[in-house]
C-alpha positions as CSV (number, residue, x, y, z in Angstrom):
1,M,-0.1,0.0,0.0
2,E,1.3,3.6,-0.8
3,F,0.6,6.3,1.7
4,T,2.8,8.9,-0.3
5,L,1.3,11.5,-2.7
6,P,2.7,11.4,-6.3
7,A,5.1,14.4,-6.5
8,P,3.0,16.6,-9.2
9,I,0.2,16.4,-7.0
10,D,2.4,17.1,-3.8
11,D,3.9,20.2,-5.8
12,V,0.1,21.5,-6.2
13,R,-0.9,20.8,-2.6
14,R,2.3,22.7,-1.4
15,R,1.6,25.7,-3.6
16,V,-2.2,25.4,-2.3
17,R,-0.7,25.9,1.2
18,A,1.6,28.6,0.4
19,F,-1.6,30.7,-1.0
20,V,-3.4,30.3,2.1
21,D,-0.8,31.0,4.5
22,E,0.2,33.7,2.9
23,R,-3.0,35.4,1.1
24,L,-6.2,34.1,3.3
25,I,-5.4,33.4,6.8
26,P,-4.1,36.8,7.3
27,L,-7.8,38.2,6.2
28,E,-9.4,36.3,9.0
29,A,-8.2,38.7,11.5
30,D,-9.8,41.5,10.2
31,R,-13.8,41.6,10.8
32,V,-14.1,44.2,7.6
33,N,-12.8,41.2,5.2
34,Y,-16.6,39.6,6.5
35,D,-20.0,40.2,5.4
36,E,-23.1,40.2,7.4
37,H,-23.4,36.4,7.5
38,E,-19.8,35.8,8.8
39,N,-18.4,34.8,5.2
40,V,-15.3,36.3,3.2
41,R,-17.1,39.7,1.7
42,E,-17.7,39.6,-1.8
43,D,-15.5,42.0,-3.2
44,V,-12.4,40.2,-1.0
45,L,-13.3,37.1,-2.4
46,A,-13.3,38.2,-5.9
47,R,-9.9,39.4,-5.5
48,M,-8.8,36.3,-3.6
49,R,-10.2,34.4,-6.6
50,G,-8.5,36.3,-9.2
51,E,-5.2,35.6,-7.6
52,A,-6.0,31.8,-7.3
53,R,-6.8,32.0,-10.8
54,A,-3.8,33.3,-11.6
55,A,-1.6,31.1,-9.7
56,G,-3.2,28.0,-11.6
57,L,-4.9,26.7,-8.7
58,W,-8.6,27.5,-9.8
59,A,-11.3,24.6,-10.0
60,L,-8.6,21.8,-9.1
61,Q,-11.6,19.0,-9.5
62,M,-12.5,20.3,-13.0
63,P,-10.7,18.8,-16.3
64,K,-8.0,21.2,-17.4
65,S,-9.8,21.2,-20.7
66,R,-12.7,23.1,-18.7
67,G,-10.0,25.4,-17.1
68,G,-9.6,23.4,-14.1
69,G,-6.5,21.4,-12.4
70,G,-7.6,18.1,-13.7
71,L,-7.0,16.3,-10.2
72,P,-8.2,12.6,-9.3
73,F,-9.9,12.5,-6.0
74,V,-6.6,11.5,-3.9
75,G,-5.2,15.0,-5.4
76,M,-8.4,16.5,-4.4
77,A,-8.4,15.2,-1.1
78,A,-4.7,16.4,-0.2
79,C,-5.4,19.9,-1.7
80,Y,-8.8,20.3,-0.4
81,E,-7.6,19.7,3.5
82,E,-4.8,22.7,2.8
83,M,-7.5,24.9,1.4
84,N,-9.8,24.6,4.4
85,R,-6.9,25.5,6.8
86,S,-8.6,29.0,6.1
87,I,-12.2,29.4,6.7
88,F,-12.2,31.2,3.7
89,G,-10.3,28.7,1.5
90,P,-12.6,26.7,-0.5
91,A,-14.4,29.8,-2.1
92,A,-11.4,31.3,-3.1
93,F,-10.4,28.1,-5.2
94,N,-13.7,27.6,-6.6
95,S,-14.0,24.0,-4.5
96,A,-16.8,25.1,-2.2
97,A,-20.1,23.4,-1.8
98,P,-22.7,23.4,-3.4
99,D,-20.8,24.5,-6.5
100,D,-18.1,21.4,-6.2
101,G,-20.6,18.8,-6.0
102,N,-22.5,20.2,-8.8
103,M,-20.0,20.8,-11.1
104,M,-18.7,17.1,-10.8
105,V,-21.9,15.6,-11.5
106,L,-22.8,17.9,-14.5
107,E,-19.2,16.8,-15.8
108,R,-20.5,13.2,-15.4
109,V,-24.0,13.0,-16.7
110,G,-24.6,16.2,-18.5
111,T,-24.9,16.4,-22.5
112,D,-22.5,18.7,-24.2
113,A,-25.1,21.2,-24.8
114,Q,-25.7,21.3,-20.8
115,K,-22.5,21.4,-19.7
116,T,-21.9,24.5,-22.2
117,R,-25.1,26.2,-20.5
118,W,-24.8,25.1,-16.9
119,L,-21.6,23.5,-16.1
120,Q,-18.9,25.9,-17.8
121,P,-20.3,29.4,-16.2
122,I,-20.1,27.5,-12.7
123,V,-16.4,26.5,-13.4
124,E,-15.4,29.9,-14.7
125,G,-16.7,31.4,-11.5
126,R,-19.5,33.7,-13.3
127,V,-22.2,32.0,-11.7
128,R,-23.3,29.9,-8.5
129,S,-25.4,27.1,-7.9
130,S,-27.5,25.1,-5.5
131,F,-28.6,21.5,-5.2
132,V,-32.5,21.4,-4.6
133,M,-33.6,18.1,-2.9
134,T,-34.2,18.4,0.8
135,E,-37.9,18.9,1.9
136,P,-40.0,20.2,4.9
137,H,-41.9,17.3,6.7
138,P,-43.8,15.5,5.4
139,G,-41.4,15.3,2.5
140,G,-38.1,13.9,1.6
141,G,-35.0,14.2,3.7
142,S,-32.4,11.7,4.7
143,D,-35.0,9.1,2.9
144,P,-35.3,10.8,-0.8
145,A,-38.3,8.4,-1.4
146,M,-40.5,10.8,0.6
147,I,-39.7,13.3,-1.9
148,A,-43.2,15.3,-2.6
149,T,-42.6,17.9,-4.9
150,T,-43.9,17.1,-8.2
151,A,-42.7,17.5,-11.7
152,E,-45.9,17.0,-14.5
153,K,-45.1,16.4,-18.2
154,R,-47.0,18.9,-20.0
155,G,-45.8,18.5,-23.9
156,D,-42.1,19.6,-24.4
157,R,-42.2,21.1,-20.6
158,W,-42.2,20.2,-16.8
159,V,-44.5,21.8,-14.6
160,V,-43.0,22.0,-11.0
161,R,-44.9,22.5,-8.1
162,G,-44.0,21.9,-4.0
163,R,-41.6,22.9,-1.5
164,K,-37.8,22.7,-0.8
165,W,-35.9,23.9,2.6
166,F,-32.3,23.9,3.6
167,I,-31.2,24.7,0.1
168,T,-27.5,25.8,0.5
169,G,-26.5,29.0,-1.4
170,A,-30.0,29.4,-2.9
171,D,-30.2,33.2,-2.3
172,A,-26.6,33.9,-4.4
173,A,-27.2,31.1,-7.0
174,S,-28.4,31.6,-10.6
175,H,-28.0,27.7,-11.6
176,F,-30.1,25.2,-9.9
177,L,-30.3,21.3,-10.0
178,L,-33.5,20.0,-8.7
179,I,-34.8,16.5,-7.8
180,A,-38.3,16.0,-8.4
181,R,-41.1,13.4,-8.5
182,T,-42.4,12.6,-11.5
183,S,-44.3,9.3,-10.8
184,D,-45.1,6.8,-7.9
185,D,-42.8,4.5,-8.5
186,A,-40.6,3.8,-5.5
187,R,-37.2,3.7,-7.3
188,R,-37.7,5.2,-10.6
189,G,-40.2,8.2,-9.6
190,H,-37.6,10.9,-9.6
191,T,-36.0,13.0,-12.1
192,A,-33.4,15.6,-12.4
193,F,-33.6,18.9,-13.9
194,M,-31.7,22.2,-14.1
195,F,-33.3,25.8,-14.2
196,H,-32.4,29.3,-14.2
197,R,-32.9,32.0,-11.2
198,D,-34.7,33.8,-13.8
199,Q,-37.3,31.4,-14.5
200,P,-41.0,32.5,-13.5
201,G,-42.8,30.0,-10.7
202,W,-40.8,29.7,-8.1
203,R,-39.4,32.1,-5.3
204,L,-37.1,32.0,-2.4
205,L,-39.7,32.1,0.5
206,R,-37.0,32.9,3.2
207,R,-33.5,32.5,4.2
208,I,-33.3,30.4,7.1
209,P,-31.2,31.7,10.2
210,I,-29.0,29.1,11.4
211,M,-26.5,28.6,14.3
212,G,-23.5,28.5,12.4
213,P,-21.7,31.0,9.6
214,E,-23.1,30.7,6.5
215,E,-22.0,29.8,3.2
216,H,-22.8,32.4,0.3
217,G,-26.3,32.3,-0.4
218,G,-27.1,31.0,3.1
219,H,-29.8,28.1,3.2
220,G,-33.0,28.8,1.5
221,E,-36.9,27.8,1.7
222,L,-38.2,27.4,-1.9
223,V,-41.7,27.3,-3.1
224,F,-42.7,25.9,-6.4
225,D,-46.0,27.2,-7.9
226,G,-45.6,26.3,-11.9
227,L,-42.0,26.5,-12.5
228,E,-41.9,25.4,-16.3
229,I,-38.7,23.5,-17.4
230,D,-38.0,22.6,-21.0
231,D,-37.3,18.7,-21.3
232,G,-34.0,19.5,-22.6
233,D,-32.9,20.8,-19.7
234,R,-33.5,17.2,-18.0
235,L,-30.5,15.1,-16.8
236,L,-30.5,11.8,-17.7
237,G,-33.4,9.7,-18.1
238,V,-37.0,10.1,-16.8
239,G,-37.0,8.4,-13.6
240,E,-33.2,8.5,-13.0
241,G,-33.5,11.5,-10.4
242,L,-32.1,9.3,-7.7
243,K,-29.4,8.1,-9.9
244,V,-28.5,11.8,-10.3
245,A,-28.5,12.6,-6.7
246,Q,-26.5,9.1,-5.5
247,I,-23.8,10.3,-8.3
248,R,-23.6,13.5,-6.8
249,L,-24.0,13.1,-3.1
250,G,-21.3,10.3,-2.5
251,P,-18.4,12.3,-4.0
252,A,-20.0,15.4,-2.7
253,R,-19.8,13.7,1.1
254,L,-16.1,12.9,0.7
255,T,-15.0,16.6,-0.2
256,H,-16.8,17.5,2.5
257,C,-14.9,15.5,4.6
258,M,-11.5,16.5,2.9
259,R,-12.6,20.3,3.9
260,W,-13.6,19.3,7.4
261,L,-9.9,17.8,7.9
262,G,-8.5,21.1,6.8
263,L,-10.9,23.0,9.7
264,A,-9.8,20.4,12.0
265,R,-6.0,20.8,11.4
266,R,-6.3,24.4,11.8
267,S,-7.9,24.3,15.3
268,L,-5.4,22.1,16.4
269,E,-2.7,24.5,15.0
270,I,-4.2,27.2,17.0
271,A,-3.8,25.2,19.9
272,Q,-0.7,23.8,19.4
273,E,0.6,27.5,19.0
274,Y,-1.2,28.8,22.3
275,I,0.0,25.7,24.7
276,G,3.4,26.3,23.3
277,R,3.6,29.4,25.1
278,R,1.1,29.9,27.8
279,M,2.4,29.4,30.9
280,S,0.5,27.9,34.0
281,G,2.0,27.4,37.5
282,G,5.6,28.1,36.1
283,R,5.3,25.3,33.2
284,R,3.9,25.7,30.0
285,L,0.4,24.1,29.0
286,A,2.3,21.9,26.6
287,D,4.6,20.4,29.1
288,R,1.4,19.2,31.4
289,E,0.3,15.6,30.6
290,S,-3.4,16.4,30.6
291,V,-2.8,18.6,27.8
292,Q,-0.8,15.9,26.0
293,L,-3.5,13.5,26.0
294,Q,-6.0,15.7,24.7
295,M,-4.0,17.0,21.9
296,G,-2.7,13.4,21.0
297,E,-6.2,12.0,20.8
298,A,-7.4,14.7,18.9
299,A,-4.6,14.6,16.0
300,M,-5.1,10.8,15.9
301,Q,-8.5,10.9,15.1
302,V,-7.8,13.7,12.6
303,R,-5.0,11.2,10.8
304,I,-7.6,8.1,10.9
305,G,-10.1,10.5,9.1
306,R,-7.7,11.2,6.6
307,L,-6.7,7.6,6.0
308,L,-10.7,6.7,5.6
309,V,-10.9,9.6,3.2
310,M,-7.9,8.6,1.2
311,H,-9.1,5.1,1.2
312,A,-12.5,6.2,-0.3
313,A,-10.9,8.7,-2.8
314,S,-8.6,6.1,-4.0
315,K,-11.8,3.6,-4.4
316,L,-13.7,6.4,-6.4
317,D,-10.7,6.9,-8.5
318,A,-10.8,3.2,-9.5
319,G,-14.5,3.5,-10.4
320,A,-15.9,1.9,-7.5
321,M,-19.0,3.5,-5.7
322,A,-17.3,3.3,-2.2
323,R,-20.5,3.3,-0.6
324,N,-19.3,2.0,2.9
325,E,-16.0,3.8,2.5
326,L,-17.9,7.3,1.9
327,S,-20.2,6.5,5.1
328,M,-17.5,5.5,7.2
329,A,-15.4,8.7,6.2
330,K,-18.5,11.0,6.7
331,V,-19.1,9.9,10.2
332,H,-15.6,9.7,11.6
333,V,-14.5,12.9,10.2
334,A,-17.5,15.0,11.2
335,D,-16.7,13.6,14.7
336,A,-13.0,14.3,14.5
337,L,-13.7,17.8,13.5
338,H,-15.8,18.5,16.7
339,R,-13.3,16.8,18.8
340,A,-10.6,18.9,17.3
341,V,-12.0,22.2,17.6
342,D,-14.0,21.5,21.1
343,T,-10.4,20.6,22.2
344,A,-8.8,23.5,20.7
345,I,-11.4,25.9,22.3
346,Q,-10.7,23.9,25.9
347,L,-7.0,24.5,25.5
348,N,-7.2,28.2,24.5
349,G,-9.8,28.8,27.7
350,G,-11.6,32.2,26.9
351,R,-9.6,33.3,24.1
352,G,-11.2,30.2,22.3
353,Y,-14.6,31.3,23.1
354,S,-14.0,34.7,21.6
355,K,-13.4,35.9,18.1
356,D,-9.9,36.7,18.6
357,T,-9.3,33.5,16.6
358,P,-11.6,31.3,14.2
359,L,-12.2,28.6,16.8
360,E,-15.9,29.7,17.6
361,W,-16.3,30.1,14.2
362,I,-15.3,26.9,13.2
363,Y,-17.1,25.3,16.2
364,R,-20.3,26.5,15.0
365,Y,-20.1,25.4,11.5
366,A,-18.6,22.0,12.9
367,R,-22.0,21.3,14.5
368,Q,-23.6,20.8,10.9
369,A,-20.9,18.1,9.6
370,R,-23.3,15.1,11.7
371,L,-26.2,16.6,9.9
372,V,-25.3,17.3,6.5
373,D,-25.5,15.0,3.2
374,G,-27.1,12.4,5.6
375,A,-26.9,12.3,9.3
376,S,-24.4,9.8,11.2
377,E,-27.2,7.6,12.0
378,V,-28.5,7.0,8.9
379,H,-24.6,6.3,7.7
380,K,-24.2,4.3,10.4
381,T,-27.4,2.3,9.6
382,V,-26.0,2.0,5.7
383,I,-23.0,0.2,7.0
384,A,-24.8,-1.8,9.5
385,R,-26.9,-3.1,6.6
386,H,-24.2,-3.7,4.3
387,L,-22.5,-6.0,6.9
388,A,-25.4,-8.0,7.3
389,E,-26.1,-8.5,3.7
390,D,-22.2,-9.0,2.7
391,A,-21.2,-11.0,5.8
392,E,-17.4,-12.2,5.3
393,A,-17.4,-10.1,2.0
394,F,-17.8,-6.8,3.7
395,F,-14.2,-7.1,4.9
396,D,-12.7,-8.4,1.4
397,W,-9.4,-6.8,1.1
398,N,-9.8,-6.8,-3.0
399,R,-13.2,-5.5,-3.1
400,L,-14.4,-3.1,-5.6
401,D,-17.8,-2.4,-5.8
402,L,-18.4,-1.1,-9.6
403,P,-21.5,0.7,-10.4
404,K,-24.3,-1.1,-12.4
405,R,-24.7,-0.2,-16.0
406,S,-28.1,1.6,-16.4
407,T,-30.4,-0.1,-18.7
408,S,-32.7,2.9,-19.1
409,A,-32.8,4.6,-22.5
């Protein structure tokens, strides 16, 4: 087993790290660089995006033919981790959710015409996007089979009615990827569509207030009361909406984990610097065994998380679905992030609880990790189900769960 990065990938990683250290982290200390939702201000972000593009560090997950970096998932894991050592990092490199996941799924399933219209403007940073799937009760959440928003075929158009919520980035997005019900079939009753912000028949009801700092565009509640979508803006076949969702959500869960590892590392870096100089009872905090135990445990969990992420990334690069690996990484890294930042706040004392460091920002942001893209309990249930179904094969060293070929038109 090889645990070192190929030289070309490590070179990109080092350049990302230098950019984060030199250009992004210094911005965090001045509140003037934040918007009213505690994210990087748009004009500051535009300047940083221009610098990242000029440095050849733009949209590393996209093919070079589209102006991206052409990295495999393993390379993305190493670089995304470095990016999110700054709370402003992913957006500056055009690798933030939900654009990141939407770009990857459109690159994989879109037609050439769809890629030109819907994907390329996101890659170039001219527009932002949202993924529109989650619904209020009694609609679909962790169980997509409960999706109630409907799309009814009328001629060569689809008419959409229903409600969605916690749609990340909705208030700033122009391109939306929508999952709606098109029949009562339990497995093939959903279809995926693209629509533009300017199309009539829908509205942003509210930007939902949340505990943590927000992504650009917040988390919206959307109402559809007759949105019409051309059939040409349908992704894949009718009834393949859950397939589109699975193609998008699997890698997107892993890219969340990649970024969360960066936040966890940054938390421990802040803690390490402070305990190295803070004196108590004539000794540095770093010299106290109780402090060493906390730091050692948190660092170990982060490293375990990295191994899980890299294992899942290597499976994706090999063409596997990596369902169990993705779920395991999602559960563990969410917990590791919380442990790391909680430890860092505890060791920084009142300083960690204040806004003098980004630790309280990271702490509030980290709480969503156990909820987004499937609650931890859901992923544990998935793992348990596969264990029961696969028996000894669950632990097979050489297993590669390749996706089944589609039989649809």
